[in-house]
C-alpha positions in Angstrom: -15.1 -19.4 15.7 -13.2 -21.0 12.8 -11.9 -19.0 9.9 -14.2 -20.9 7.6 -17.2 -20.0 9.7 -16.1 -16.3 9.7 -15.7 -16.4 6.0 -19.2 -17.8 5.5 -20.6 -15.0 7.7 -18.6 -12.5 5.7 -20.0 -13.9 2.5 -23.6 -13.4 3.8 -22.6 -9.8 4.8 -21.1 -9.2 1.4 -24.4 -10.0 -0.2 -26.1 -7.2 1.7 -23.2 -4.8 1.1 -23.3 -5.4 -2.7 -26.7 -3.8 -2.9 -26.3 -1.1 -0.2 -26.6 2.4 -1.5 -23.9 5.0 -1.3 -26.0 6.9 1.3 -26.2 3.9 3.6 -22.5 3.1 3.2 -21.4 6.7 3.8 -23.6 6.9 6.9 -21.9 3.8 8.2 -18.5 5.3 7.6 -19.5 8.5 9.5 -20.9 6.3 12.3 -17.6 4.4 12.5 -15.7 7.7 12.7 -17.9 9.1 15.4 -17.7 5.9 17.4 -13.9 5.8 17.3 -13.8 9.3 18.8 -16.4 8.6 21.4 -14.8 5.4 22.5 -11.2 6.6 22.3 -10.5 5.8 26.0 -11.1 2.1 25.7 -9.1 2.0 22.5 -6.1 3.7 24.2 -6.4 1.3 27.1 -6.2 -1.7 24.8 -3.3 0.0 22.9 -1.4 0.5 26.2 -1.5 -3.2 26.8 0.0 -3.8 23.4 2.7 -1.2 24.0 3.6 -2.7 27.3 3.8 -6.2 25.8 5.9 -4.8 23.0 8.4 -3.2 25.3 8.6 -6.4 27.3 9.3 -8.3 24.0 12.0 -5.9 23.0 10.3 -4.3 20.0 12.3 -1.4 18.4 11.4 2.2 19.0 10.3 2.5 15.4 7.9 -0.5 15.6 6.6 0.8 18.9 5.9 4.2 17.3 4.0 2.6 14.5 2.0 0.6 17.1 1.2 3.5 19.4 -2.1 5.4 19.4 -3.1 8.6 21.2 -6.2 10.8 21.0 -4.8 12.7 18.1 -3.9 9.6 16.1 -7.4 8.1 16.7 -9.0 11.4 15.6 -6.8 11.3 12.5 -8.0 7.7 11.7 -11.6 8.8 12.2 -11.1 11.8 9.8 -9.7 9.4 7.2 -13.1 7.5 7.3 -15.0 10.8 6.9 -12.8 11.7 3.9 -13.5 8.2 2.5 -17.2 8.9 2.7 -16.8 12.0 0.5 -15.2 9.9 -2.3 -17.2 8.7 -5.3 -18.7 5.2 -4.9 -17.1 2.9 -7.5 -19.9 0.3 -7.4 -22.2 0.6 -10.4 -19.8 2.8 -12.4 -20.1 2.1 -16.1 -16.6 1.3 -17.3 -17.8 1.1 -20.9 -21.0 0.7 -22.8 -22.5 0.5 -26.3 -25.4 -0.6 -28.4 -24.5 -3.5 -30.5 -25.6 -3.7 -34.2 -28.4 -6.2 -33.2 -29.8 -3.7 -30.8 -28.6 -5.3 -27.5 -27.4 -2.7 -25.0 -24.1 -3.7 -23.4 -22.7 -2.2 -20.2 -19.6 -3.2 -18.2 -20.2 -2.1 -14.6 -18.1 -2.1 -11.4 -19.1 -4.6 -8.8 -17.5 -5.5 -5.4 -15.2 -8.5 -5.1 -17.3 -9.9 -2.2 -15.0 -11.0 0.6 -11.6 -9.4 0.9 -9.0 -10.9 3.3 -6.2 -8.7 4.5 -3.1 -9.9 6.3 -1.0 -7.1 7.8 1.6 -6.2 10.3 1.8 -3.8 13.3 -0.1 -0.6 12.5 -3.6 -0.5 14.1 -4.6 2.3 11.7 -4.6 -0.3 8.9 -7.4 -2.1 10.7 -9.7 0.9 10.3 -8.4 1.9 6.9 -9.0 -1.6 5.5 -12.4 -1.9 7.0 -13.5 1.4 5.7 -12.1 0.9 2.2 -13.7 -2.5 1.9 -17.1 -1.2 3.2 -17.1 1.8 0.8 -16.4 -0.5 -2.1 -19.1 -3.0 -1.1 -16.8 -5.7 0.3 -16.8 -7.6 3.6 -13.4 -7.5 5.3 -11.7 -10.4 7.0 -8.8 -8.8 8.9 -5.8 -10.7 10.2 -3.4 -8.3 12.0 -0.3 -9.1 13.9 -0.2 -10.4 17.5 1.7 -7.3 18.5 -1.4 -5.2 17.9 -3.9 -7.8 19.1 -5.5 -5.8 21.9 -5.7 -2.6 19.8 -7.2 -4.4 16.8 -9.8 -6.2 18.9 -10.9 -2.9 20.5 -11.0 -1.1 17.1 -13.0 -3.9 15.4 -15.5 -4.0 18.3 -16.1 -0.3 17.9 -16.4 -0.6 14.1 -18.8 -3.6 14.2 -21.1 -1.8 16.7 -21.2 1.3 14.4 -21.8 -0.7 11.3 -24.7 -2.6 12.8 -26.1 0.7 14.2 -26.1 2.1 10.7 -28.2 -0.8 9.4 -25.5 -3.0 7.8 -24.4 -6.4 8.9 -21.8 -6.3 11.7 -20.0 -9.2 10.0 -19.0 -6.8 7.2 -16.0 -6.3 9.5 -14.4 -9.3 11.2 -11.1 -9.9 13.0 -9.3 -13.2 12.8 -7.4 -14.7 15.7 -3.9 -13.1 15.7 -2.6 -15.6 18.4 -2.8 -18.5 16.0 -0.7 -19.1 13.0 -3.4 -21.5 11.8 -5.7 -18.5 11.1 -3.4 -17.3 8.4 -3.1 -20.7 6.8 -6.9 -21.2 6.9 -7.5 -17.8 5.4 -5.0 -18.6 2.6 -6.8 -21.8 1.9 -10.4 -20.4 2.0 -10.8 -20.4 -1.8 -14.4 -20.2 -2.8 -15.3 -18.3 0.4 -12.7 -15.5 0.2 -12.5 -13.8 -3.2 -9.1 -12.0 -2.9 -6.3 -11.8 -0.4 -4.1 -8.7 0.1 -0.9 -8.9 2.2 0.5 -5.7 3.7 3.9 -5.9 5.4 7.4 -6.9 4.9 8.9 -9.0 2.1 8.8 -12.2 4.0 5.0 -11.9 4.7 4.2 -11.0 1.2 6.3 -13.8 -0.3 4.7 -16.4 2.1 1.2 -15.3 1.1 1.9 -15.2 -2.6 3.6 -18.6 -2.6 1.2 -20.5 -0.3 -2.2 -19.1 -0.9 -4.9 -20.8 -3.0 -7.0 -17.7 -2.8 -6.1 -15.1 -5.5 -3.6 -12.6 -4.2 -2.9 -9.0 -5.0 0.8 -8.6 -4.3 1.7 -5.3 -2.7 4.4 -3.2 -1.5 8.1 -4.3 -1.5 9.9 -1.3 -2.7 13.5 -1.3 -3.7 13.0 2.1 -5.4 15.7 4.0 -7.4 16.5 7.6 -8.2 18.6 7.9 -11.4 20.5 11.2 -11.8 21.0 11.6 -15.6 23.8 13.3 -17.4 21.4 16.2 -18.2 20.3 16.6 -14.6 20.4 19.9 -12.6 22.7 18.9 -9.7 20.9 21.1 -7.1 17.5 19.8 -8.1 18.8 16.2 -8.1 20.2 16.6 -4.5 16.8 17.9 -3.3 14.9 15.1 -4.9 17.3 12.3 -3.8 17.3 13.7 -0.2 13.5 13.9 0.0 13.0 10.5 -1.6 15.3 8.9 1.0 14.6 10.9 4.2 11.1 12.3 4.1 10.0 9.0 5.7 12.4 6.1 6.1 10.0 3.2 6.7 7.7 3.3 3.7 7.7 1.2 0.5 8.0 4.3 -1.7 11.2 5.5 0.0 14.3 5.5 -2.3 16.7 2.8 -1.4 19.2 3.2 -4.2 20.7 6.2 -6.0 22.3 5.9 -9.5 24.5 8.7 -10.8 25.6 9.2 -14.4 29.4 9.5 -14.5 29.2 12.8 -16.4 27.6 14.6 -13.4 29.4 12.6 -10.6 31.9 15.4 -9.8 29.2 18.1 -9.6 26.6 16.0 -7.8 28.2 13.4 -5.5 30.0 15.7 -3.1 26.8 17.7 -2.5 24.5 14.7 -2.1 26.9 12.8 0.2 27.2 15.8 2.4 23.4 16.2 2.5 23.1 12.5 3.4 25.7 12.8 6.1 23.9 15.8 7.6 20.6 13.8 7.6 22.3 10.8 9.3 22.0 8.5 6.3 24.7 5.8 5.8 25.8 5.5 2.2 26.7 2.0 0.9 28.6 2.9 -2.2 30.5 1.5 -5.1 34.3 2.2 -5.3 33.6 5.2 -7.6 31.3 6.7 -4.9 33.7 5.9 -2.0 36.4 8.0 -3.7 34.3 11.1 -2.9 34.0 10.5 0.9 35.7 8.3 3.5 32.3 7.9 5.3 31.0 5.7 2.4 30.7 2.1 3.4 31.7 -0.4 0.6 28.5 -1.7 -1.0 28.0 -5.4 -1.6 25.7 -7.0 -4.2 23.2 -7.6 -1.4 23.2 -3.9 -0.5 21.9 -3.0 -4.0 19.1 -5.6 -3.6 18.0 -4.4 -0.2 14.9 -2.6 0.8 16.5 -0.9 3.9 13.5 0.9 5.4 16.1 2.7 7.5 18.7 5.5 7.3 20.7 3.6 4.6 21.0 4.0 0.9 23.0 2.2 -1.8 24.7 4.5 -4.4 26.5 3.6 -7.6 28.0 5.5 -10.6 26.8 4.3 -14.0 28.1 5.1 -17.4 24.9 5.6 -19.3 21.1 5.5 -19.2 21.3 2.0 -20.6 23.4 1.0 -17.6 21.0 2.6 -15.2 18.0 0.7 -16.7 20.0 -2.5 -16.6 20.8 -2.0 -12.9 17.1 -1.2 -12.1 15.9 -4.3 -14.1 18.3 -6.4 -12.0 17.6 -5.1 -8.5 14.3 -3.2 -8.7 11.0 -4.6 -7.4 8.6 -3.0 -9.8 7.4 -0.4 -7.4 8.6 3.2 -8.1 11.6 4.4 -10.2 12.6 8.0 -10.7 14.8 10.0 -13.2 16.1 13.5 -12.7 16.9 15.1 -16.0 16.4 18.2 -18.1 16.5 16.0 -21.3 13.0 15.2 -22.6 14.5 12.4 -24.8 16.2 10.8 -21.7 13.0 11.1 -19.7 10.9 9.5 -22.5 13.4 6.6 -22.9 13.5 6.0 -19.2 9.7 6.0 -18.8 9.4 3.6 -21.8 12.0 1.1 -20.7 11.6 1.0 -16.9 9.2 -1.7 -15.7 7.5 -0.3 -12.6 4.1 0.5 -11.2 5.1 4.2 -11.1 7.8 6.2 -12.9 8.7 9.6 -11.7 10.3 12.3 -13.9 11.9 15.1 -11.8 9.9 14.2 -8.7 10.4 12.2 -5.5 9.5 8.6 -5.3 7.5 9.5 -2.2 4.6 10.6 -4.4 3.6 7.1 -5.1 0.6 7.1 -2.8 -3.1 7.0 -3.1 -3.6 10.3 -1.3 -0.9 12.1 -3.3 -2.4 10.8 -6.5 -5.8 12.2 -5.5 -7.4 8.8 -5.0 -8.1 9.4 -1.3 -8.3 6.0 0.3 -5.6 3.4 -0.5 -5.4 -0.3 0.6 -1.8 -0.7 -0.6 0.4 -0.3 -3.6 0.3 -3.2 -6.0 3.6 -4.3 -7.7 1.9 -6.9 -9.9 0.5 -6.5 -13.3 -2.9 -8.3 -13.2 -6.1 -6.3 -12.4 -4.4 -3.5 -10.3 -1.0 -1.9 -10.4 0.2 1.0 -8.3 -1.8 2.7 -5.5 -5.0 0.7 -5.0 -7.9 3.0 -4.3 -11.6 2.2 -4.2 -12.0 1.3 -7.9 -9.2 -1.3 -7.5 -11.3 -3.1 -4.9 -13.9 -3.9 -7.5 -14.3 -6.3 -10.4 -16.7 -5.9 -13.2 -19.7 -7.6 -14.7 -21.4 -7.3 -18.1 -25.0 -6.3 -18.2 -26.7 -7.1 -21.5 -30.2 -5.7 -22.0 -32.4 -6.9 -24.9 -36.1 -6.9 -26.0 -36.7 -10.6 -26.6 -33.4 -11.0 -28.5 -32.6 -14.5 -29.7 -29.4 -15.7 -31.3 
């Protein structure tokens, strides 16, 4: 089936989803969760085929780990759907309303986008998360995963479609595009008028390609060259703990710190301790000459190092002479994702927050908190680094648009 045909079928499904009640949608989410658990053996069989092909293709251990499923991981994915069902339904929420001087009643209410296309890499859990978030927010999902997870995704979507249909909603609310064909991506990006919005989830190359080549509106997500700035008024011990957590709590996420900036006034008190902590954690430091003076293990940093989203046990580190210099560095190399300041100065914190241009700014907290779950949003489709419509963690409300409902009593203009 062509992508255009799948998009048309998704459009029909979206019409039914738009008027589905929360009770019906939540029942479908629970049915999806239960079906995943019941049919775990066939899902794991499909996943084993992807893992075997991945090993044959020489995929790294980290990629294979992201690809791998077991009974516990499937159960966790199912639990995420149940948690999603417990969240408020954004559809129909009144964003604002008033009675105009002429007596007209004006309401701005949340409505689904309609058809949401999602292009993503590797992780099979994204298949289920995306399908669930779209369904809960009243949208039909067109999913295009990577070829490395083709068997897993096909098995998961087959389970989800059966569950959705069994709950009384159109099975075409969840559809998987052909991962073996590059043309499916191109066709999806050109399906303007059938697909309402496209969300890429993956590396910088994928996101850039979708943003630059799509005629469908795109919500740009995820590339995170995130910084931690240790201010002159920082508590060194607190700063070490935050920097270490921001870098090492999980290496491969977009909210992991990739660069550390240290005010010159606290370099002597802070750098020896943080460099030792990084060394113990197995992190390679790519540092400026000022940083290298504190440890022979520091690798000389290039301009490219400061611009890199490593997603690995590497971090770039530089000494700066002022908060102004830190902000200038972040403006040059940052990607608008998450930036953090460690300081005991309220004035410095306020200035940093006001001047740094990012979706999230942390004050005395790890960058790893930029996450829908950590923010209390529950489900998250990704983290938007753009400024239109949605910015930061995208929960259920961010997968809606709005319409104005105007109610009169024979009003004429």
